[in-house]
C-alpha positions in Angstrom: -95.3 -18.6 -46.9 -97.1 -17.2 -49.9 -96.2 -18.8 -53.1 -98.4 -17.0 -55.7 -96.5 -15.2 -58.3 -98.6 -12.0 -58.0 -99.7 -10.9 -54.6 -101.1 -7.5 -53.5 -98.9 -5.7 -51.0 -100.6 -3.1 -48.8 -98.6 -0.3 -47.3 -99.8 0.8 -43.9 -98.6 3.6 -41.8 -98.1 1.8 -38.5 -101.3 -0.3 -37.9 -100.5 -3.3 -40.1 -101.0 -5.9 -37.3 -104.3 -4.4 -36.3 -105.5 -4.2 -39.9 -104.6 -7.8 -40.6 -106.5 -8.9 -37.5 -109.5 -6.9 -38.6 -109.5 -8.1 -42.2 -109.0 -11.8 -41.2 -112.0 -11.5 -38.8 -114.3 -10.1 -41.5 -113.7 -12.6 -44.3 -114.2 -16.4 -44.0 -111.3 -18.7 -45.0 -108.8 -16.1 -43.8 -105.6 -16.5 -41.8 -102.4 -14.8 -40.8 -99.5 -16.7 -42.2 -96.5 -14.8 -40.8 -95.7 -11.5 -39.1 -92.1 -10.3 -39.2 -91.1 -7.9 -36.5 -88.6 -5.1 -36.3 -85.4 -5.8 -34.3 -82.8 -3.6 -32.8 -81.6 -2.6 -36.3 -84.9 -0.7 -36.9 -86.1 1.3 -38.5 -89.3 0.6 -36.5 -89.7 0.1 -32.8 -88.2 -3.3 -31.9 -91.0 -5.9 -31.6 -93.5 -4.1 -33.7 -94.9 -5.5 -36.9 -92.7 -4.8 -40.0 -94.4 -7.0 -42.5 -97.1 -9.7 -42.7 -98.3 -12.4 -45.0 -102.0 -13.3 -44.8 -104.9 -14.6 -46.7 -108.4 -13.1 -47.1 -110.9 -15.7 -48.2 -108.1 -17.7 -49.6 -106.5 -14.8 -51.5 -102.9 -14.1 -50.6 -101.8 -10.6 -49.4 -98.7 -9.0 -48.1 -98.6 -5.9 -45.9 -95.9 -3.6 -44.5 -95.7 -0.9 -41.9 -94.0 1.6 -44.1 -94.9 4.9 -42.6 -97.2 7.8 -43.6 -95.5 8.6 -46.9 -97.9 6.6 -49.2 -101.5 6.5 -48.0 -104.1 4.5 -49.8 -106.2 6.2 -52.6 -109.3 5.2 -54.4 -107.1 4.5 -57.5 -106.8 1.0 -56.1 -109.6 -0.9 -54.5 -110.7 -4.4 -53.8 -114.0 -5.7 -55.1 -116.0 -8.2 -53.1 -118.6 -10.1 -55.2 -121.5 -11.1 -52.9 -124.0 -13.9 -53.5 -126.9 -11.9 -52.1 -128.1 -8.9 -50.2 -127.3 -10.5 -46.9 -123.6 -10.8 -47.9 -123.6 -7.2 -49.2 -125.0 -6.0 -45.9 -122.5 -8.1 -43.8 -119.4 -6.9 -45.7 -120.6 -3.3 -46.0 -121.4 -3.0 -42.3 -118.1 -4.6 -41.2 -115.8 -2.7 -43.5 -117.4 0.8 -43.3 -117.3 0.9 -39.5 -114.9 3.7 -38.6 -114.5 4.5 -42.3 -116.7 6.3 -44.8 -119.4 5.5 -47.3 -119.0 6.5 -50.9 -121.3 5.9 -53.9 -122.3 2.9 -56.0 -121.2 0.2 -53.5 -117.8 1.8 -52.7 -116.6 2.5 -49.2 -113.3 3.4 -47.5 -112.5 1.4 -44.4 -111.0 2.7 -41.2 -107.5 2.2 -42.6 -108.2 4.2 -45.8 -108.4 1.2 -48.1 -111.2 1.3 -50.7 -113.6 -1.5 -51.3 -116.4 -2.2 -53.7 -119.2 -4.4 -52.2 -121.2 -5.7 -55.1 -123.9 -8.4 -55.4 -123.2 -10.7 -58.4 -126.7 -10.2 -59.7 -126.0 -6.5 -60.2 -123.8 -7.3 -63.2 -126.7 -9.1 -64.8 -129.0 -6.1 -64.3 -126.5 -3.6 -65.6 -125.8 -5.8 -68.6 -129.4 -6.6 -69.3 -130.2 -7.2 -73.0 -133.0 -4.7 -72.7 -131.3 -1.2 -72.7 -134.3 0.3 -70.9 -133.9 -2.1 -68.0 -130.1 -1.8 -68.0 -130.3 2.0 -67.9 -132.9 2.0 -65.2 -130.7 -0.3 -63.1 -127.7 2.0 -63.7 -129.8 5.1 -62.7 -131.0 3.4 -59.5 -127.4 2.3 -58.6 -126.0 5.7 -59.1 -128.2 7.1 -56.4 -127.1 4.6 -53.8 -124.2 4.2 -51.4 -124.7 0.6 -50.2 -126.1 -1.4 -53.0 -129.8 -2.4 -52.5 -130.3 -5.1 -55.1 -134.1 -5.3 -54.6 -134.5 -1.6 -55.3 -132.3 -1.8 -58.4 -134.3 -4.8 -59.7 -137.6 -3.0 -59.0 -136.4 0.1 -60.9 -135.4 -2.1 -63.9 -138.7 -3.9 -63.8 -140.7 -0.7 -63.5 -138.9 0.8 -66.5 -139.6 -2.3 -68.5 -143.3 -2.2 -67.5 -143.6 1.5 -68.5 -142.3 0.8 -72.0 -144.4 -2.3 -72.4 -141.5 -4.7 -72.5 
């Protein structure tokens, strides 16, 4: 049972159990803690998943099969901070399959949930003390879907070289 005081709760139409299985297969240190099922009292089909408690990389989540009234929007997303490009590529490829790419490291997965897949070094490049480097990094990132850290670093370095910094 989840004991954290604040836990994200995700509202799925009717594919909660499939989604939980998918997410726990993508992230390490993940597990399904509990799945509650509808009984004869409904409102769902008896035996189908009603709610679930699970962890993704140690972070607690809840989910429900609530019906189609409230689909996910980009107003809420989950950010995955990655150690390097290999992790970026892994999570991007896994999560975007059956979904859709967006810009600047954002994607929507097959369930409609939005994710930001970001290498930790990107924050350093965007916050560089040299505003020329920082702006060049931002410009490079804005033209990308999946983040390519080497290309962003090269754009920052090239801008710095062109200004003599």
